[in-house]
DOMIKE-977980 format. One line per 5 residues: number of its first residue (from 1); their letters; for each residue x, y, z of N, C-alpha, C. Coordinates in pm, 1 decimal, always signed. Example, Ala and Ser with C-alpha at 12.3 -4.5 7.8 and 13.67 -1.06 7.14 Angstrom:
# residues 2
1) AS) +1319.0,-569.0,+780.0,+1230.0,-450.0,+780.0,+1320.0,-330.0,+780.0  +1285.0,-225.0,+708.0,+1367.0,-106.0,+714.0,+1290.0,+3.0,+787.0
***
This chain:
# residues 70
1) MSVGG) -20445.7,-4715.7,+1636.7,-20453.3,-4765.1,+1772.5,-20339.9,-4863.6,+1795.6  -20254.9,-4836.4,+1893.7,-20143.3,-4925.5,+1921.3,-20177.1,-5018.0,+2037.7  -20125.8,-5137.2,+2027.3,-20152.3,-5236.1,+2130.6,-20025.9,-5250.3,+2214.8  -20035.5,-5212.4,+2340.2,-19922.8,-5229.5,+2431.7,-19800.6,-5147.5,+2395.5  -19817.4,-5039.4,+2323.1,-19703.6,-4953.9,+2290.4,-19616.4,-5005.9,+2178.2
6) IGPTI) -19665.0,-5101.1,+2101.1,-19585.3,-5156.9,+1991.4,-19566.1,-5054.4,+1880.6  -19668.8,-4976.1,+1851.1,-19660.6,-4876.1,+1744.9,-19548.7,-4775.7,+1767.6  -19543.1,-4709.4,+1883.2,-19434.7,-4614.0,+1908.2,-19296.7,-4679.8,+1909.8  -19288.9,-4801.9,+1955.1,-19160.7,-4872.4,+1957.4,-19109.3,-4895.3,+1815.9  -19197.8,-4934.3,+1726.5,-19158.5,-4956.0,+1587.4,-19115.6,-4824.6,+1523.6
11) VNTAM) -19187.8,-4718.0,+1551.6,-19153.9,-4586.8,+1496.8,-19018.4,-4541.2,+1550.3  -18995.6,-4557.3,+1679.8,-18867.2,-4518.1,+1739.5,-18752.3,-4599.2,+1681.7  -18774.7,-4727.0,+1662.5,-18670.9,-4813.0,+1605.0,-18639.6,-4771.2,+1462.1  -18743.4,-4740.9,+1384.5,-18722.7,-4698.0,+1246.1,-18646.0,-4566.4,+1241.0  -18679.5,-4474.0,+1330.5,-18609.6,-4345.7,+1334.2,-18463.6,-4364.3,+1374.3
16) TLAKS) -18438.6,-4450.8,+1469.6,-18302.2,-4477.0,+1513.9,-18220.5,-4538.4,+1401.4  -18278.3,-4632.5,+1328.7,-18207.3,-4693.6,+1216.8,-18179.2,-4593.0,+1106.0  -18274.2,-4503.7,+1079.6,-18253.4,-4401.5,+977.1,-18139.9,-4306.7,+1017.2  -18136.2,-4266.9,+1143.4,-18028.7,-4179.5,+1192.7,-17894.2,-4250.6,+1182.3  -17893.8,-4376.7,+1219.0,-17769.7,-4454.6,+1213.8,-17719.7,-4466.5,+1070.4
21) RNMDQ) -17808.0,-4492.8,+978.1,-17772.4,-4504.6,+836.7,-17715.4,-4371.7,+785.7  -17779.2,-4261.5,+826.2,-17734.0,-4129.1,+784.6,-17594.0,-4099.8,+839.5  -17571.4,-4132.5,+964.9,-17439.9,-4108.5,+1025.1,-17333.5,-4195.9,+959.6  -17369.4,-4317.2,+921.7,-17275.7,-4403.5,+850.1,-17236.7,-4341.3,+716.6  -17333.3,-4285.4,+646.2,-17305.1,-4221.9,+517.2,-17216.5,-4099.5,+534.4
26) VGTKV) -17242.4,-4020.2,+637.4,-17159.8,-3902.4,+664.0,-17017.3,-3945.4,+698.0  -17004.0,-4044.1,+783.0,-16871.3,-4093.5,+820.8,-16794.5,-4146.8,+701.2  -16862.7,-4218.4,+614.2,-16798.0,-4271.7,+494.2,-16750.4,-4159.0,+403.9  -16830.7,-4055.4,+390.1,-16792.6,-3941.2,+305.8,-16672.2,-3867.5,+364.2  -16671.6,-3849.1,+494.9,-16558.6,-3781.9,+560.1,-16431.1,-3862.7,+541.5
31) LSNAL) -16439.4,-3993.4,+560.5,-16321.6,-4078.3,+541.1,-16275.9,-4077.9,+396.0  -16369.4,-4073.5,+303.2,-16334.8,-4067.0,+161.3,-16259.4,-3938.3,+130.6  -16306.5,-3826.7,+186.1,-16237.1,-3699.0,+165.0,-16097.8,-3701.0,+226.7  -16084.1,-3761.1,+344.0,-15953.4,-3771.0,+408.4,-15859.1,-3857.1,+325.5  -15909.8,-3964.9,+269.5,-15828.2,-4051.1,+185.0,-15782.8,-3977.3,+59.8
36) DAQEA) -15872.5,-3900.7,-1.2,-15835.1,-3821.8,-118.7,-15726.0,-3721.2,-85.0  -15736.0,-3656.9,+31.0,-15635.1,-3559.5,+73.0,-15499.9,-3627.4,+95.3  -15501.3,-3746.1,+156.0,-15376.9,-3818.6,+180.1,-15313.3,-3864.8,+49.1  -15395.6,-3906.0,-45.6,-15342.7,-3946.8,-176.1,-15278.4,-3828.1,-246.7  -15340.3,-3711.1,-237.5,-15283.6,-3591.7,-300.2,-15152.2,-3553.5,-233.2
41) AGAGL) -15147.3,-3562.4,-101.3,-15024.1,-3530.9,-29.0,-14913.9,-3629.8,-65.7  -14947.9,-3755.9,-76.4,-14849.7,-3857.5,-115.6,-14797.7,-3835.0,-256.5  -14886.9,-3797.6,-347.1,-14844.9,-3770.6,-484.7,-14750.0,-3651.1,-488.4  -14779.0,-3548.7,-408.1,-14690.8,-3432.6,-401.2,-14554.7,-3469.4,-344.7  -14552.7,-3554.4,-244.3,-14426.9,-3598.9,-185.6,-14344.6,-3678.4,-286.7
46) LKMID) -14409.5,-3767.4,-359.4,-14338.2,-3843.6,-461.5,-14281.9,-3752.5,-570.1  -14355.7,-3649.5,-604.1,-14309.0,-3553.5,-704.2,-14184.1,-3481.5,-654.2  -14182.0,-3443.6,-526.9,-14064.2,-3377.3,-470.6,-13944.8,-3471.8,-466.6  -13968.4,-3598.3,-432.0,-13859.8,-3696.7,-428.2,-13802.2,-3717.0,-567.2  -13890.2,-3725.8,-667.7,-13843.2,-3740.5,-805.2,-13762.6,-3619.3,-849.8
51) AAAME) -13804.4,-3500.2,-809.5,-13730.8,-3378.7,-845.4,-13593.6,-3379.8,-779.8  -13585.2,-3425.9,-655.9,-13456.3,-3432.8,-587.0,-13365.8,-3536.2,-653.7  -13423.1,-3647.6,-696.8,-13343.7,-3750.0,-765.4,-13291.1,-3696.4,-897.5  -13372.4,-3618.8,-967.2,-13328.7,-3559.5,-1092.6,-13213.1,-3462.9,-1068.1  -13222.3,-3383.5,-963.9,-13115.6,-3288.5,-930.8,-12987.0,-3362.4,-896.8
56) RSVTP) -12996.9,-3472.5,-823.2,-12876.9,-3550.7,-789.2,-12813.5,-3611.5,-912.5  -12893.7,-3646.3,-1012.1,-12835.7,-3706.5,-1132.5,-12761.7,-3601.9,-1215.6  -12804.3,-3476.4,-1206.7,-12738.8,-3369.4,-1282.2,-12613.4,-3322.0,-1209.3  -12621.9,-3307.7,-1078.4,-12508.2,-3262.2,-998.0,-12486.7,-3358.9,-882.6  -12426.4,-3474.8,-909.6,-12413.1,-3576.6,-805.1,-12314.8,-3537.8,-694.6
61) YIGGN) -12229.1,-3442.4,-718.6,-12127.6,-3404.5,-620.7,-12176.8,-3299.3,-521.5  -12296.4,-3244.8,-543.0,-12350.2,-3142.9,-452.5,-12461.7,-3202.1,-368.3  -12447.3,-3192.7,-238.4,-12552.9,-3232.3,-145.7,-12563.1,-3380.4,-120.8  -12468.7,-3457.8,-169.9,-12475.4,-3603.0,-148.9,-12420.9,-3645.9,-15.6  -12332.9,-3565.8,+42.5,-12269.9,-3601.7,+169.5,-12301.4,-3496.4,+273.8
66) FDASV) -12310.2,-3541.6,+395.8,-12336.2,-3449.9,+507.2,-12244.9,-3488.7,+621.3  -12155.8,-3399.8,+657.5,-12064.6,-3424.3,+770.1,-12114.5,-3344.8,+889.3  -12133.8,-3412.6,+998.4,-12179.5,-3344.6,+1119.9,-12078.3,-3368.9,+1230.0  -12041.2,-3264.2,+1295.9,-11953.2,-3278.6,+1410.6,-12012.6,-3200.6,+1526.5  -11993.7,-3255.0,+1644.4,-12050.7,-3189.8,+1762.9,-11938.4,-3138.0,+1848.7
***
């Protein structure tokens, strides 16, 4: 027996908080996955930069200069 509708209000509040907590967890997981993807992309980029630096050290006279004329 609820007095003045307090019972349903408490139930609604509890349900709202549970939904909010669940959405926070989902959002955190999505952001974590996005961060992992960005870290992997950054690692790949660094690997390519290192490979280019290695190539320049072996053949420093190729590809070091770029002349552009319009």
